[in-house]
Every structure is written in C-alpha cells, then in structure tokens.
C-alpha positions in Angstrom: 20.3 6.1 -4.1 20.3 9.2 -6.3 16.5 9.5 -7.0 14.2 10.5 -4.2 10.4 10.1 -4.1 8.9 13.3 -2.7 5.8 15.4 -3.2 7.8 18.4 -4.3 9.2 19.5 -7.6 12.3 17.3 -7.4 13.0 15.6 -10.8 12.3 11.9 -10.7 12.2 11.3 -14.4 15.1 8.9 -14.3 13.6 6.8 -11.5 10.2 6.8 -13.2 11.7 5.6 -16.5 13.5 2.7 -14.8 10.4 1.7 -12.9 8.2 2.1 -16.0 10.5 -0.2 -17.9 10.2 -2.9 -15.3 6.4 -2.6 -15.2 5.7 -2.6 -18.9 5.7 -6.3 -19.2 3.3 -6.8 -16.3 0.9 -4.1 -17.5 0.8 -5.6 -21.0 -0.7 -8.8 -19.5 -3.7 -6.8 -18.4 -3.6 -8.0 -14.8 -6.3 -6.7 -12.5 -7.4 -6.5 -8.9 -10.9 -6.3 -7.5 -12.5 -5.9 -4.1 -16.2 -6.2 -3.3 -17.3 -4.7 -6.6 -14.6 -2.1 -6.8 -12.7 -2.0 -10.1 -9.0 -1.5 -9.7 -7.2 0.3 -12.5 -3.8 1.2 -13.8 -3.0 4.9 -13.7 -4.1 5.2 -17.3 -7.6 4.5 -16.1 -8.0 1.1 -18.0 -9.6 -1.6 -15.9 -7.3 -4.4 -14.8 -10.0 -7.0 -15.0 -13.9 -7.3 -14.8 -15.4 -8.5 -11.6 -18.5 -10.5 -10.4 -18.1 -9.8 -6.6 -15.5 -12.5 -5.9 -14.9 -11.5 -2.3 -18.2 -12.4 -0.6 -16.2 -14.9 1.5 -14.4 -12.0 3.2 -17.4 -9.9 4.3 -18.2 -11.6 7.5 -14.9 -10.9 9.1 -14.6 -7.3 7.8 -17.9 -5.7 8.5 -16.3 -3.3 10.9 -14.1 -1.9 8.2 -17.2 -1.3 6.0 -19.3 0.4 8.7 -19.0 3.7 6.7 -19.6 3.1 2.9 -16.5 3.1 0.7 -18.4 2.9 -2.6 -16.9 6.3 -3.5 -13.4 5.1 -3.1 -11.5 3.8 -6.1 -8.2 2.0 -5.9 -5.6 2.4 -8.6 -2.2 0.9 -9.3 0.3 3.6 -9.9 4.1 4.0 -9.8 5.6 5.2 -6.6 7.3 7.9 -8.6 4.1 9.2 -10.1 2.7 12.5 -8.9 0.0 10.7 -6.8 2.6 8.2 -5.5 5.1 10.9 -4.5 2.4 13.0 -2.7 0.9 10.2 -0.7 4.3 8.7 0.3 5.3 12.1 1.5 2.3 12.2 3.7 3.0 8.7 4.9 6.5 9.5 6.0 5.5 12.8 7.5 3.0 11.0 9.7 5.6 8.4 10.8 8.3 11.0 11.5 5.9 13.3 13.3 4.9 10.5 15.6 8.5 9.6 16.3 9.4 13.1 17.4 6.0 13.9 19.0 5.7 17.1 16.9 5.2 18.0 13.3 8.1 16.8 11.2 10.1 19.3 9.1 10.5 18.8 5.4 14.2 18.0 5.9 13.3 15.2 8.4 10.8 13.7 6.0 13.3 14.0 3.1 16.0 12.2 5.1 13.6 9.4 6.1 12.5 8.9 2.5 16.2 8.7 1.4 16.9 6.1 4.1 13.8 4.0 3.2 13.2 4.3 -0.5 10.0 3.0 -2.2 11.4 2.4 -5.7 10.9 -1.4 -5.5 7.1 -1.1 -5.3 6.6 -1.5 -9.0 6.4 -4.6 -11.3 7.8 -7.0 -11.6 9.0 -7.1 -8.0 6.1 -5.2 -6.4 3.2 -2.9 -6.7 1.8 0.3 -5.2 -1.9 1.1 -4.9 -3.5 4.4 -4.1 -7.1 5.0 -2.8 -8.9 7.9 -4.3 -12.1 9.6 -3.2 -13.0 11.8 -6.1 -9.9 13.5 -7.2 -8.2 13.3 -3.8 -5.8 10.5 -2.9 -6.7 9.3 0.6 -4.5 6.3 1.2 -2.0 3.8 -0.1 -0.5 0.4 0.3 2.5 -1.4 -1.2 3.6 -5.0 -1.8 7.0 -6.5 -2.2 7.3 -9.9 -3.9 9.8 -12.0 -2.1 11.1 -15.5 -2.7 9.3 -18.7 -1.6 5.8 -17.4 -2.1 6.2 -14.6 0.4 5.0 -11.0 0.1 5.8 -8.0 2.3 3.0 -5.5 2.8 4.2 -2.0 3.4 3.3 1.7 3.2 -0.1 1.1 4.7 -1.5 4.6 5.1 -4.8 6.4 5.3 -5.0 10.2 5.3 -6.2 11.5 8.7 -9.3 13.0 7.2 -10.4 9.6 5.7 -9.7 7.4 8.8 -12.6 5.5 10.3 -14.3 5.1 6.9 -13.2 1.6 5.9 -10.4 2.8 3.6 -7.8 0.8 5.5 -9.8 -2.4 5.2 -10.3 -1.8 1.5 -6.5 -1.4 1.0 -5.7 -4.5 3.1 -8.1 -6.7 1.2 -6.9 -5.4 -2.1 -3.2 -6.0 -1.4 -3.9 -9.5 -0.1 -5.9 -10.3 -3.3 -3.0 -8.9 -5.4 -0.7 -11.2 -3.5 -2.9 -14.2 -4.1 -3.2 -13.3 -7.8 0.6 -13.5 -8.0 0.8 -16.9 -6.4 1.9 -15.8 -2.9 1.0 -18.0 0.0 2.0 -15.8 2.9 2.4 -12.1 3.6 4.2 -10.3 6.4 4.5 -6.7 7.6 6.0 -4.7 10.4 4.8 -1.8 12.5 5.4 0.1 15.7 3.6 -0.3 19.0 2.6 3.4 19.1 0.7 3.0 15.7 -2.5 1.8 17.4 -4.7 2.3 14.4 -2.4 0.0 12.3 -2.3 -2.6 15.0 -6.1 -2.8 15.2 -6.4 -3.0 11.5 -3.9 -5.9 11.2 -5.6 -7.8 14.1 -9.0 -7.5 12.4 -7.5 -8.9 9.2 -6.1 -12.0 10.9 -2.4 -11.1 11.2 -0.5 -13.0 13.8 2.7 -12.1 15.7 5.9 -13.2 13.9 9.6 -13.2 14.6 11.5 -10.0 13.7 12.6 -10.1 10.1 14.3 -6.7 9.9 16.1 -4.0 11.9 15.1 -0.4 12.1 12.1 1.6 13.3 9.7 -1.3 13.7 9.2 -3.1 17.0 6.3 -5.4 16.0 6.2 -8.0 13.2 3.2 -9.9 11.9 2.3 -12.5 9.2 -0.7 -14.1 7.6 -1.3 -17.2 5.6 -3.2 -16.7 2.3 -4.0 -20.3 1.9 -7.6 -21.4 1.9 
C-alpha cells in the first residue's frame, strides 16, 4: 500500500480521506458505545449514545480489571489515520517489534512492520478503532474488523506501559465486545503470541478460549469468544 500510518510527519491525507468517506454513513447514524458509565464519543467529541449503566451483568467477572479506578479514562472512536491513531499505533508496533528482537526497535523496523501489517481497515463500515484517553494523553487502543457470518476480529489491543495494571485493558476489551454486539456479531476472535503474557492473562479473564489457527504470521496463539447470551 502507498499510505502508511505512523506517528511522524508523513502525509496521510489521502488515506484519511478514503477512510473518512467510508465512515461518514456510519457516523451519521449516531451510533454509540458505552461501558460501565463511560460515554464513548467520536473524535469530534459528540456522544455516540446516552447510557444508564447497561453493563452491570459484566462486573462480577471483571472486578480484577477494575481494581484501580478507570473513571478518569475516556474511550473515543477515531480513525486509525488521525493524529491520535497514528501515535498510539506507532507505540503498539514499537512494543511488538521490541519484544521480538529483545531490544528497543529502531524507527525503520517499526516503519517496516506497519507497512507489512496496515491498519487502514479499522474504520467504518468494515471496522472501528477506539483509543483510551486519560486527560489529554492517549493510553491505549483496540480495533475491530467486521467479518462475514457474524464474526469479528479484535486487534491492536494495547495499553501504554505507564498505564498498565490500572484496568485500561479490561475497559478496552469490554468496549470492543459491546461494539461487536451492537453491530450484530455473535463471535469474536483474536491472535497473540506466547511471550505477550499480559495479553494472555487479559484474554483469559475475559473468557476467551483456544481456537484453531486462522492466519499465518507472527502469532502463535489464537482465541475466540461467543457473544451470545
């Protein structure tokens, strides 16, 4: 592909225009996401929908995620090519590549990985991308791809190192699953690597079960979860 999502000054106007065009119909419907009283917004700051705490059913199984309050964390739907999206995706890939090499990744290595695994499908109507903000700082992200037959693929699950252990990962997982349900999906899947122990613990707490491999590449573990009930 010709456009690359990075946190630098690379021009992504063409990509953003294409993604914005695909997302305009979805945004005009005023869709919304909520999680335990959090109001999820589009990047223009408008609420996606009001809430009356619809997620009490989840709390018993997720108390560990909420051990440290996340009331100051706000989740927002943005385009992957937006400034916030590019910056947090750069951090996500830097973390992955650094772990792979056992050292800090170079900018060139991160750039190459982002070219090999683009995120430009994580916008409506075929997907979405959420960022978690604490104040003005973006502290995490998650993406969702909408696939055929009621299936969704959760991807780009990331929490900045300074925000880990504070329930942000759980907040992101519940939000992306609610977004999947809102869009009529009945099952979600994801992949990870055995060395990403934080991710594996997070997925286990949220009820993901081992699944057959569904792609080839850097992952060596695959999981899925039913959204029924």
